[in-house]
C-alpha positions in Angstrom: -21.3 20.0 -30.3 -20.5 23.8 -30.4 -20.2 25.8 -27.2 -23.5 27.6 -26.6 -24.1 31.2 -27.7 -24.7 32.2 -24.1 -21.3 30.9 -23.0 -19.6 32.7 -25.9 -21.3 35.9 -25.0 -20.4 35.5 -21.4 -16.7 35.2 -22.4 -16.6 38.8 -23.8 -14.8 41.0 -21.3 -17.2 43.2 -19.3 -17.0 47.0 -19.8 -18.6 47.6 -16.4 -17.9 46.3 -13.0 -20.0 43.2 -12.4 -20.2 40.2 -10.0 -18.3 37.1 -11.0 -20.4 34.8 -13.2 -20.2 31.1 -12.3 -21.3 28.5 -14.7 -21.0 24.7 -14.2 -20.7 22.4 -17.2 -21.0 18.7 -17.7 -19.0 16.9 -20.4 -20.5 14.7 -23.0 -19.1 12.8 -25.9 -21.0 12.8 -29.2 -19.5 10.4 -31.6 -15.8 11.1 -31.2 -15.9 14.6 -29.7 -16.1 15.7 -26.1 -18.3 18.9 -25.5 -19.4 20.8 -22.5 -23.1 21.6 -21.8 -24.5 23.5 -18.9 -25.3 21.4 -15.9 -28.9 20.2 -16.1 -29.2 21.0 -19.8 -31.3 18.5 -21.7 -29.5 16.4 -24.3 -31.1 16.1 -27.7 -29.0 14.6 -30.5 -31.3 12.3 -32.4 -29.8 8.9 -32.7 -26.2 9.9 -32.0 -24.6 7.8 -29.3 -23.9 10.0 -26.3 -21.5 9.3 -23.3 -21.8 11.4 -20.2 -18.6 11.8 -18.2 -18.4 12.3 -14.4 -15.8 15.0 -15.1 -17.0 18.6 -14.6 -15.8 22.1 -15.6 -16.7 25.1 -13.6 -16.2 28.5 -15.3 -15.9 31.8 -13.5 -15.9 35.1 -15.4 -14.9 38.3 -13.5 -13.4 41.6 -14.2 -9.9 40.1 -13.8 -10.6 37.5 -16.6 -11.7 33.9 -16.7 -10.8 30.8 -14.7 -11.8 27.2 -15.0 -12.1 24.6 -12.2 -11.8 21.0 -13.3 -13.1 18.0 -11.4 -11.8 14.9 -13.1 -12.4 11.7 -11.1 -9.8 9.0 -11.7 -11.0 5.5 -11.6 -8.9 2.5 -10.7 -9.9 -1.1 -10.6 -7.5 -3.8 -9.4 -7.8 -7.3 -8.2 -6.4 -9.1 -5.1 -6.6 -12.8 -5.8 -5.9 -15.7 -3.5 -4.5 -18.6 -5.5 -2.5 -21.8 -4.9 0.5 -23.3 -6.8 0.8 -20.2 -9.0 3.9 -21.6 -10.6 2.2 -24.7 -11.8 2.2 -24.4 -15.6 -1.5 -25.4 -15.7 -2.4 -22.5 -13.4 -3.0 -19.6 -15.8 -3.4 -16.9 -13.1 -0.1 -15.2 -14.0 -1.1 -15.1 -17.7 -4.8 -14.0 -17.6 -5.8 -13.5 -13.9 -5.5 -9.7 -14.1 -8.1 -9.3 -16.8 -11.5 -8.4 -15.4 -13.6 -7.9 -18.6 -14.9 -11.2 -20.0 -14.7 -9.9 -23.6 -11.1 -8.8 -23.2 -10.3 -12.2 -21.6 -11.8 -14.0 -24.6 -9.8 -11.9 -27.0 -6.6 -12.4 -25.1 -7.0 -16.1 -24.7 -7.9 -16.7 -28.4 -5.4 -14.3 -29.9 -2.7 -15.9 -32.0 -0.2 -13.2 -31.0 2.6 -14.6 -28.9 2.5 -13.7 -25.2 5.3 -11.6 -23.8 6.1 -10.8 -20.2 8.9 -8.8 -18.4 9.5 -10.2 -14.9 11.5 -8.6 -12.0 12.6 -11.0 -9.3 14.3 -10.4 -6.0 17.6 -12.2 -6.3 16.9 -14.5 -3.3 13.6 -15.4 -5.0 15.5 -16.1 -8.2 17.8 -18.6 -6.3 14.8 -20.4 -4.8 12.3 -20.3 -7.6 14.1 -19.0 -10.7 14.1 -22.4 -12.5 10.5 -23.0 -11.7 9.5 -19.5 -12.9 11.4 -19.9 -16.2 9.8 -23.3 -16.7 6.4 -21.8 -16.1 6.8 -19.3 -18.9 8.5 -21.7 -21.3 5.7 -24.3 -20.8 3.1 -21.7 -21.6 5.1 -20.5 -24.7 5.6 -17.0 -23.3 8.4 -14.9 -24.7 9.9 -13.5 -21.5 12.7 -11.5 -19.9 13.7 -12.1 -16.3 15.6 -9.5 -14.4 16.9 -10.6 -10.9 18.0 -7.8 -8.6 19.0 -7.3 -5.0 16.0 -5.6 -3.5 16.6 -4.5 0.1 16.1 -1.3 2.0 19.7 -0.4 1.4 19.3 -0.7 -2.4 15.8 0.7 -2.6 16.7 3.7 -4.8 16.0 5.5 -8.0 19.2 3.9 -9.5 17.4 0.5 -9.3 14.3 2.0 -10.8 16.2 3.4 -13.8 18.0 0.1 -14.2 14.6 -1.6 -14.5 13.4 1.0 -17.0 16.4 0.6 -19.2 15.8 -3.2 -19.4 12.0 -2.7 -20.0 12.9 -0.3 -22.9 15.3 -2.8 -24.4 12.6 -5.6 -24.1 10.0 -3.3 -25.7 6.7 -4.1 -24.0 3.2 -3.1 -25.1 2.2 -0.7 -22.3 -1.4 -1.7 -22.3 -1.5 -5.4 -22.8 1.8 -6.7 -21.4 2.0 -6.0 -17.6 5.3 -6.0 -15.8 5.4 -8.8 -13.2 7.1 -8.3 -9.8 7.8 -11.4 -7.7 9.4 -10.7 -4.3 9.1 -9.0 -1.0 7.7 -5.6 -0.3 10.8 -3.7 -1.4 10.7 -5.4 -4.8 7.0 -4.7 -5.2 7.5 -1.1 -4.3 10.4 -0.6 -6.7 8.7 -2.2 -9.6 5.5 -0.4 -9.0 7.3 2.9 -9.2 9.1 1.9 -12.4 5.9 0.8 -14.0 4.1 4.0 -13.0 6.9 6.0 -14.7 7.2 4.1 -17.9 5.1 5.7 -20.6 3.4 7.5 -17.7 1.6 4.4 -16.5 2.2 0.8 -17.5 0.2 -2.0 -15.8 2.0 -4.2 -13.4 1.3 -7.3 -11.3 2.4 -8.0 -7.8 3.3 -11.5 -6.5 4.4 -11.3 -2.9 6.8 -13.9 -1.5 7.0 -12.8 2.1 4.3 -12.6 4.8 4.8 -8.8 5.2 4.3 -8.1 1.5 1.4 -10.6 1.4 -0.7 -8.7 3.9 0.6 -5.1 3.3 2.5 -4.0 0.2 0.6 -6.2 -2.2 -2.9 -4.9 -1.4 -2.6 -1.1 -1.7 -1.7 1.5 -4.3 1.5 3.0 -2.9 4.9 2.5 -4.4 8.3 4.2 -3.8 12.0 4.3 -3.0 14.1 5.7 -0.3 15.8 9.1 -0.9 18.3 11.2 1.1 18.2 8.5 3.8 14.4 9.0 4.2 12.1 6.0 3.8 9.9 6.1 0.7 10.5 9.8 0.1 9.9 9.3 -3.6 6.9 7.5 -4.9 3.3 7.7 -5.9 -0.1 6.0 -5.9 -0.6 3.7 -8.8 -2.1 0.3 -7.8 -1.2 -2.9 -9.7 -3.8 -4.3 -12.1 -3.7 -7.4 -9.8 -2.0 -8.9 -6.8 -1.7 -12.7 -6.8 -1.4 -14.2 -3.3 0.1 -17.7 -2.9 0.9 -18.6 0.7 3.2 -21.5 -0.4 6.0 -18.9 -1.0 6.0 -18.1 2.7 7.3 -21.5 3.7 10.7 -20.7 2.2 11.4 -17.6 4.3 13.2 -17.6 7.7 11.2 -17.6 10.9 12.2 -14.0 11.7 10.6 -12.9 8.4 7.3 -14.6 9.5 7.5 -12.6 12.8 8.2 -9.5 10.8 5.0 -9.9 8.8 3.0 -10.6 12.0 3.9 -7.1 13.1 1.7 -5.6 10.3 -1.1 -8.1 11.0 -1.0 -7.2 14.7 -1.4 -3.5 13.7 -4.7 -4.2 12.0 -5.8 -6.4 15.0 -5.1 -3.6 17.5 -6.7 -0.9 15.4 -10.0 -2.6 14.4 -10.5 -6.3 15.0 -10.4 -8.0 18.4 -11.2 -11.3 16.8 -7.9 -11.1 14.9 -6.1 -10.1 18.0 -7.5 -13.2 19.8 -6.4 -15.4 16.9 -2.9 -14.1 17.1 -2.7 -14.7 20.8 -4.0 -18.2 20.5 -2.1 -19.3 17.3 1.0 -17.2 17.2 3.5 -19.9 18.0 1.8 -22.3 15.7 1.9 -19.9 12.8 5.6 -19.3 13.4 6.3 -23.0 13.6 4.3 -23.9 10.4 5.2 -20.8 8.4 1.6 -20.0 7.6 1.0 -23.2 5.8 -2.3 -25.1 6.0 -1.5 -28.3 7.8 -3.9 -31.2 8.2 -4.0 -33.0 11.5 -4.0 -29.8 13.6 -7.7 -29.6 14.4 -7.1 -27.4 17.4 -5.8 -24.7 15.1 -8.3 -25.3 12.3 -6.9 -23.2 9.4 -5.6 -20.3 11.5 -3.2 -19.2 8.7 -6.1 -18.8 6.2 -8.4 -17.1 8.7 -5.7 -14.6 9.9 -4.4 -13.6 6.4 -7.9 -13.1 5.1 -9.0 -10.9 8.0 -5.8 -9.0 7.8 -6.3 -8.3 4.1 -10.0 -7.5 4.4 -9.5 -5.0 7.2 -6.6 -3.4 5.4 -8.7 -3.0 2.2 -11.5 -1.5 4.2 -9.2 1.3 5.3 -7.3 1.7 2.0 -10.0 1.5 -0.7 -11.9 4.7 0.3 -8.6 6.6 0.6 -6.2 5.2 -2.0 -4.5 8.6 -2.5 -4.5 9.5 1.2 -6.6 12.6 0.7 -7.8 12.0 4.2 -4.7 12.1 6.5 -6.6 10.6 9.4 -5.5 7.0 8.9 -5.7 4.1 11.4 -3.2 2.2 9.3 -0.6 4.7 10.3 -0.5 3.1 13.7 3.1 2.0 14.2 4.3 4.3 11.5 4.9 7.5 13.3 8.3 6.7 14.8 9.2 3.6 12.8 10.3 5.3 9.5 12.9 7.3 11.3 13.9 4.4 13.5 14.2 1.9 10.7 16.4 4.1 8.5 18.5 5.1 11.5 19.4 1.5 12.6 19.5 -0.3 9.2 19.9 -3.2 8.9 19.4 -4.2 12.5 15.6 -3.9 12.4 13.3 -5.2 9.7 10.2 -3.1 8.7 7.6 -5.0 10.7 10.0 -5.1 13.7 10.4 -1.3 13.6 6.7 -0.9 13.3 6.2 -3.1 16.4 8.7 -1.1 18.5 6.6 2.0 17.5 3.4 0.2 18.4 4.8 -0.9 21.8 5.7 2.7 22.7 2.3 3.9 21.5 0.6 1.3 23.6 2.3 2.9 26.6 1.2 6.3 25.4 -2.4 5.0 25.2 -2.1 3.7 28.7 -0.6 7.0 30.0 -3.6 8.8 28.5 -6.0 6.4 30.2 -7.3 5.0 27.0 -6.5 1.4 27.8 -6.2 -0.4 31.2 -3.0 -1.9 32.6 -4.4 -5.3 31.9 -5.0 -4.5 28.2 -1.5 -3.0 27.9 0.0 -6.2 29.3 -2.1 -8.4 27.0 -0.8 -6.4 24.0 2.8 -6.7 25.2 2.4 -10.4 25.8 1.0 -10.9 22.4 3.9 -9.1 20.8 6.4 -11.2 22.7 4.5 -14.3 21.7 4.9 -13.3 18.1 8.6 -13.0 18.7 8.5 -9.3 17.9 10.8 -6.7 19.6 9.0 -4.4 22.1 12.0 -2.0 22.5 15.2 -1.0 20.7 18.1 1.1 22.0 18.0 3.2 18.8 14.5 4.5 19.7 15.8 7.3 22.0 13.7 10.1 23.3 15.6 12.4 20.9 14.6 10.2 17.9 11.0 10.1 19.0 10.8 13.9 19.2 12.5 14.2 15.8 10.1 11.7 14.2 7.1 13.4 15.6 8.3 16.8 14.3 8.6 15.2 10.8 5.1 13.8 11.2 3.7 17.3 11.8 5.4 18.6 8.6 3.7 16.0 6.5 0.3 15.6 8.1 -1.2 19.0 7.8 0.3 20.4 11.1 -1.4 17.7 13.2 0.2 14.6 14.7 -2.9 12.5 13.8 -1.8 9.8 16.3 -3.7 6.5 16.1 -4.0 5.0 19.5 -5.8 1.9 20.8 -8.8 2.7 23.0 -9.3 -1.0 23.9 -8.5 -4.3 22.3 -9.4 -4.0 18.6 -10.7 -0.5 18.7 -8.9 2.8 18.2 -9.2 6.5 17.5 -7.0 9.3 16.2 -5.7 11.9 18.6 -4.2 15.4 18.1 -3.8 16.4 21.7 -1.2 14.2 23.3 1.0 16.4 25.4 4.8 16.1 25.5 4.5 15.5 29.2 2.4 12.4 28.5 4.8 11.2 25.9 7.7 11.6 28.2 6.0 9.8 31.0 5.0 6.9 28.7 8.6 6.8 27.4 10.1 6.4 30.9 7.6 3.6 31.8 8.2 1.9 28.4 12.0 1.9 28.9 11.7 0.7 32.5 9.5 -2.2 31.5 10.8 -3.2 28.1 14.5 -2.5 27.9 16.4 -5.8 27.9 19.6 -6.1 29.9 21.6 -6.9 26.8 20.7 -3.6 25.2 22.7 -0.4 25.9 21.2 2.4 28.0 18.8 4.7 26.2 19.7 8.3 25.7 18.9 10.5 28.7 15.7 12.6 28.7 
């Protein structure tokens, strides 16, 4: 469809001073060609098939020339799927579970083309499940390449990403129909997500979390990244997986401390927006640690606490993430526990795991909320008791007053000049504040150190 005569005439430079002329266009596809039409203009193309895009182009003509403003909405659809025995060869979730369109699924399952998959494993996962993973793909006649790597905060770098990309290139995947599969903890999922987003500009990938933390956090969002210049996740992007497959049976093989580590992120969601989840954590915390989030028959007092808690944690997380996948809105309740912890975690590696550092941050911010009068002394104590019951640290000697001030300065740089501080205003409710004074922070810090510093820890830095 040719550009209208009016638009062509308008593009001729004006010989006289005139007001800028603004025209808004919609985009339509007729047969194989995209064309622009004035917004509101009637389409009349006989029997030609027409597709209307949500994208828009605004055109402004002024004495200085012409400018275009493009609105191009980007659509993402991804699945978060709860499954069981994912490595059982009869469970085809790993092969087809990411496909949402019924026609595509039928084509994929009936195709005579040999299936191919590139899989990245955390090296610990490889030791525990490597033989079973290889058997799964062999039994399903899948040509596959398995790359086992050390994926820790210390190795979370662009070097590992480039290593993965070299191996992907050598294996030669189809960037539309052969998703990369990541099986491991949050670091593994983050690294592979970044590698996939870079390869051919965007290659689909699948996340299979094997730790509690990655099960309720890294696997359900769009973010990926690596550490850079000793800063946590300084390089990264927002490209969600085509699917995340959640199998709680992996969690039974991780140490108790890792269970506690994951409970830190679950507690974050409870404190921010779900008192029922908070109550479940208080009531069943020890049981969850003892049973490693496995569903056990014969424990009627606990019903299926593991299932309830993981589902609520994921649902509340998705409620916050789905409308704001690219973090266009910087006011995010899910940032609770993430104002101080990135600086603390990188500073004291490897003494604190991610969820532990988050909990130290949340413990301090609980004192800030109390110092501001947002929560009562009883509510503060309930939160601290719950943290201790989940075997999470409520203080760390590395979290000095100097580190807190430095972390909050960094926060200001990257959050539009506002601290955007999520704080509990009760149990399971919260708001975001931009007006917490340094005096309040200092008072909260002194009380926090007085109450929470353990005798085995060194003295904190002086104020």
